[in-house]
C-alpha positions in Angstrom: 43.4 7.3 30.6 43.2 6.4 26.9 41.9 8.8 24.2 38.8 7.8 22.2 37.2 9.7 19.4 33.6 10.0 18.1 33.1 11.2 14.5 30.0 13.0 13.4 29.7 13.3 9.6 27.6 16.1 8.0 25.0 15.7 5.3 23.7 17.6 2.3 23.6 21.4 2.7 27.1 21.4 4.2 28.8 21.6 0.8 30.7 24.8 -0.2 32.7 25.7 -3.3 36.4 25.1 -2.6 35.9 22.8 0.4 39.0 21.0 1.8 41.2 22.5 -1.0 43.8 23.6 1.6 43.8 20.2 3.2 44.3 18.4 -0.1 47.1 20.8 -1.0 48.8 20.2 2.4 48.3 16.5 2.9 48.9 13.9 0.1 46.6 11.4 1.8 43.6 13.8 1.2 44.5 14.4 -2.4 44.8 10.6 -2.9 41.3 10.1 -1.8 40.1 12.8 -4.2 42.0 11.1 -7.1 40.8 7.6 -6.1 37.2 8.7 -6.1 37.7 10.3 -9.5 39.0 6.9 -10.8 36.2 4.9 -9.3 33.3 6.9 -10.7 35.0 8.4 -13.7 34.3 12.0 -12.6 36.9 14.8 -12.1 36.4 15.3 -8.3 39.0 18.0 -8.1 37.0 20.1 -10.6 33.7 19.3 -8.9 35.0 20.2 -5.4 37.0 23.3 -6.3 35.6 24.8 -9.5 31.9 24.3 -9.1 29.6 27.1 -8.0 27.1 26.8 -5.2 24.2 26.0 -7.5 26.0 23.1 -9.2 27.2 21.7 -5.9 23.6 21.8 -4.4 22.4 19.1 -6.8 22.1 15.8 -5.2 24.1 14.0 -7.8 27.0 16.4 -7.0 26.7 17.3 -3.4 26.4 13.7 -2.1 29.6 12.5 -3.7 31.4 15.8 -3.0 30.6 15.8 0.7 31.4 12.1 1.1 34.8 12.6 -0.7 35.6 15.5 1.6 34.7 13.6 4.7 36.7 10.5 3.8 39.7 12.6 2.7 39.7 14.3 6.1 39.4 10.9 7.8 42.4 9.7 5.9 44.5 12.7 7.2 43.3 12.2 10.8 44.2 8.5 10.5 47.8 9.5 9.5 47.9 11.5 12.7 46.8 8.6 14.8 43.2 9.7 15.2 40.6 7.0 14.4 37.0 6.8 15.6 35.7 4.4 18.3 32.2 5.6 17.5 30.6 7.1 14.4 27.3 8.5 13.2 26.3 10.7 10.3 23.5 13.1 9.5 21.5 12.0 6.5 24.0 11.5 3.7 26.7 11.6 6.4 25.6 8.1 7.5 27.6 6.8 4.5 31.0 8.1 5.6 30.0 6.7 9.0 29.3 3.3 7.4 32.8 3.4 5.9 34.4 4.5 9.2 32.8 1.6 10.9 34.0 -0.9 8.3 30.4 -1.7 7.1 31.2 -0.6 3.5 34.6 -0.8 1.7 36.0 2.4 0.2 35.1 1.3 -3.3 31.6 0.4 -2.3 30.8 3.5 -0.3 31.9 5.7 -3.2 29.9 3.6 -5.8 26.8 3.5 -3.5 26.8 7.2 -2.8 27.2 8.0 -6.5 24.3 5.9 -7.4 22.2 7.3 -4.5 22.9 10.9 -5.6 21.9 10.2 -9.2 18.7 8.4 -8.2 17.6 11.1 -5.8 18.4 13.9 -8.2 16.3 12.2 -10.9 13.3 11.7 -8.6 13.6 15.3 -7.4 13.5 16.5 -11.0 10.4 14.4 -11.6 8.6 16.0 -8.6 9.5 19.5 -9.8 8.1 18.6 -13.3 4.9 17.5 -11.7 4.7 20.8 -9.8 5.1 23.1 -12.8 8.8 23.4 -12.3 8.7 24.4 -8.7 11.6 22.6 -7.0 10.8 20.6 -3.9 13.1 20.8 -0.9 13.5 21.2 2.9 13.0 24.1 5.4 14.5 24.4 8.9 12.0 25.7 11.4 13.7 27.5 14.3 12.2 28.2 17.7 9.3 25.8 17.8 9.1 22.5 19.6 9.5 19.4 17.4 5.9 18.4 18.4 4.5 21.7 17.2 6.4 21.4 13.9 5.1 17.8 13.4 1.6 19.1 14.0 2.0 21.9 11.4 3.4 19.5 8.8 0.6 16.9 9.5 -1.9 19.6 8.5 -0.4 20.4 5.1 -0.5 18.1 2.0 2.9 17.0 0.9 4.7 18.4 4.0 6.5 16.1 6.4 8.6 16.6 9.6 11.9 15.1 8.3 14.9 15.9 10.5 14.8 16.0 14.3 17.8 18.3 14.6 17.4 19.6 18.2 14.9 20.9 20.6 15.1 24.2 18.9 15.2 23.1 15.3 13.1 20.7 13.2 13.3 20.4 9.4 10.3 19.9 7.1 10.4 18.2 3.7 7.9 18.9 1.0 6.9 20.2 -2.4 7.6 23.9 -3.1 4.0 24.9 -2.4 3.8 22.7 0.8 7.0 24.3 2.2 5.7 27.8 1.5 2.5 26.9 3.4 4.5 25.3 6.3 6.9 28.2 6.6 3.9 30.6 6.8 2.1 28.5 9.4 5.3 28.1 11.5 5.9 31.8 11.5 2.4 32.5 12.5 2.8 29.9 15.3 5.7 31.8 16.7 8.8 30.3 15.0 11.8 32.7 15.0 12.8 31.8 11.5 12.1 29.4 8.7 15.2 28.8 6.5 15.0 27.1 3.1 17.9 24.7 2.9 20.5 24.2 0.2 19.3 20.8 -0.9 17.7 19.5 -4.0 14.7 17.6 -2.7 12.2 16.6 -0.1 14.5 14.1 1.6 13.5 11.7 4.4 9.8 11.8 3.5 7.3 9.6 1.6 7.9 11.8 -1.4 11.1 9.9 -1.9 9.5 6.4 -2.1 10.4 5.9 -5.8 14.0 6.7 -5.0 14.0 4.2 -2.2 12.7 1.5 -4.5 15.4 2.3 -7.1 18.1 2.5 -4.4 17.2 -0.9 -2.9 17.8 -2.4 -6.4 21.1 -0.5 -6.7 22.6 -1.9 -3.5 21.1 -5.4 -3.8 24.5 -7.0 -4.4 26.6 -4.8 -2.1 28.0 -6.4 1.0 27.3 -4.5 4.3 29.6 -6.0 7.0 28.9 -5.9 10.7 30.2 -2.7 12.3 33.7 -2.8 13.8 33.1 0.2 16.1 30.0 1.8 17.7 27.7 3.0 14.9 24.3 4.7 15.3 21.4 4.9 12.9 19.3 7.9 11.7 16.3 5.5 11.1 16.2 4.0 14.6 18.1 6.5 16.7 20.0 3.5 18.2 23.1 1.5 17.8 23.5 -0.6 14.7 24.7 -4.1 15.5 24.6 -6.0 12.2 25.4 -5.3 8.5 21.9 -6.5 7.4 20.3 -3.9 9.7 22.6 -1.2 8.2 21.6 -2.2 4.7 17.9 -2.2 5.3 18.2 1.1 7.1 20.1 2.6 4.1 16.9 2.1 2.1 14.4 3.2 4.8 16.7 6.2 5.2 15.3 7.9 2.1 11.7 8.0 3.3 12.1 8.1 7.1 12.9 11.0 9.4 16.4 11.6 10.8 16.3 10.9 14.5 19.4 12.9 15.2 18.5 14.0 18.7 18.0 10.3 19.7 21.4 9.4 18.3 23.0 12.3 20.2 21.5 11.0 23.5 22.8 7.5 22.9 26.3 8.7 22.0 26.3 11.1 24.9 25.3 8.4 27.4 28.0 6.1 26.0 30.7 8.8 26.4 29.6 9.9 29.9 29.4 6.3 31.2 32.9 5.5 30.0 35.0 6.6 32.9 38.0 4.6 31.7 38.6 6.7 28.6 38.8 10.4 27.6 36.5 11.1 24.6 36.8 13.8 22.0 34.0 14.5 19.5 35.0 15.6 16.0 33.0 16.7 12.9 35.2 15.6 9.8 33.5 17.2 6.8 32.5 20.6 5.4 30.7 23.1 7.6 30.0 23.0 11.3 26.3 22.3 11.6 26.6 19.2 13.7 29.0 20.9 16.1 26.3 23.5 16.7 23.6 20.9 17.2 25.8 18.9 19.6 26.5 22.1 21.5 22.8 22.4 22.3 22.7 18.9 24.0 23.3 18.2 27.6 26.7 16.8 26.7 27.9 19.6 24.6 29.5 21.8 27.2 31.8 19.1 28.7 32.5 17.3 25.4 32.8 20.0 22.8 32.5 18.9 19.2 35.1 20.4 16.9 34.7 20.8 13.1 37.6 19.4 11.2 37.8 20.7 7.6 40.9 23.0 7.3 44.6 22.6 7.8 44.5 24.5 11.0 41.6 22.4 12.4 43.3 19.1 11.4 46.4 20.2 13.2 44.5 21.3 16.2 42.7 17.9 16.4 46.1 16.2 16.5 47.4 18.2 19.5 
């Protein structure tokens, strides 16, 4: 029975000071990715990854390129060990390393596109904050309410939107600072166990990012999106992506539309369970372990455990 791998790539909020430093020190392939990214965007990625504090890394113009660099560096090391994906999907920003893994974007293009995306989104977030007396917009994870209840709460509050369908236990709301405060209060009163403000710089995957979507569409107008070479799944549709043109249009819609992560998990899980000819392993190459936890909550998570890969030990364990 042949081995196949599915890669799940994390999004903003997964960043942490010092991420993948041990991997880059131990594996030249990872350090080369860091150096190559530095050359492409003329930014010292080693300094950003390993000397920045949490506040600096949380900015969209920093976190997006940092997480993408970390994910692709880990992918390079896994490739050296004979581990390459047959399926890929990414959560929010993580969709861009997934596009690279699927051959939709070249290395140079994915780095340039993510850099432009981060800069555009950070600028729009700062504009929103300025319009709201300096109160920074963002996202909040609502734990312990059904997705439908969270959608109902968000629909009743101006500038609040249900943005990320993480699991049956967790839905994320995007909004202005005041809208999030109101939504967190309403969710708690409705019985939510917790409302957690996320480490992100803006109200992503909501109509509040429409200006960013317009600017991003212009920024990628001349970028080639090839047809996927492996199974690839979309946050926007929750389904498989078959054509490069579809991936390109979704990359723009991505900024203003919810992340249908639970739908993607179901499609991937069904693919894996139906493939009796191959043995599948699910990996999360990137900082943190959020997606591994969300996968664990699915009906597939017990049989097909998702393992985070972001340290030397976890890289070596994946190769066993």
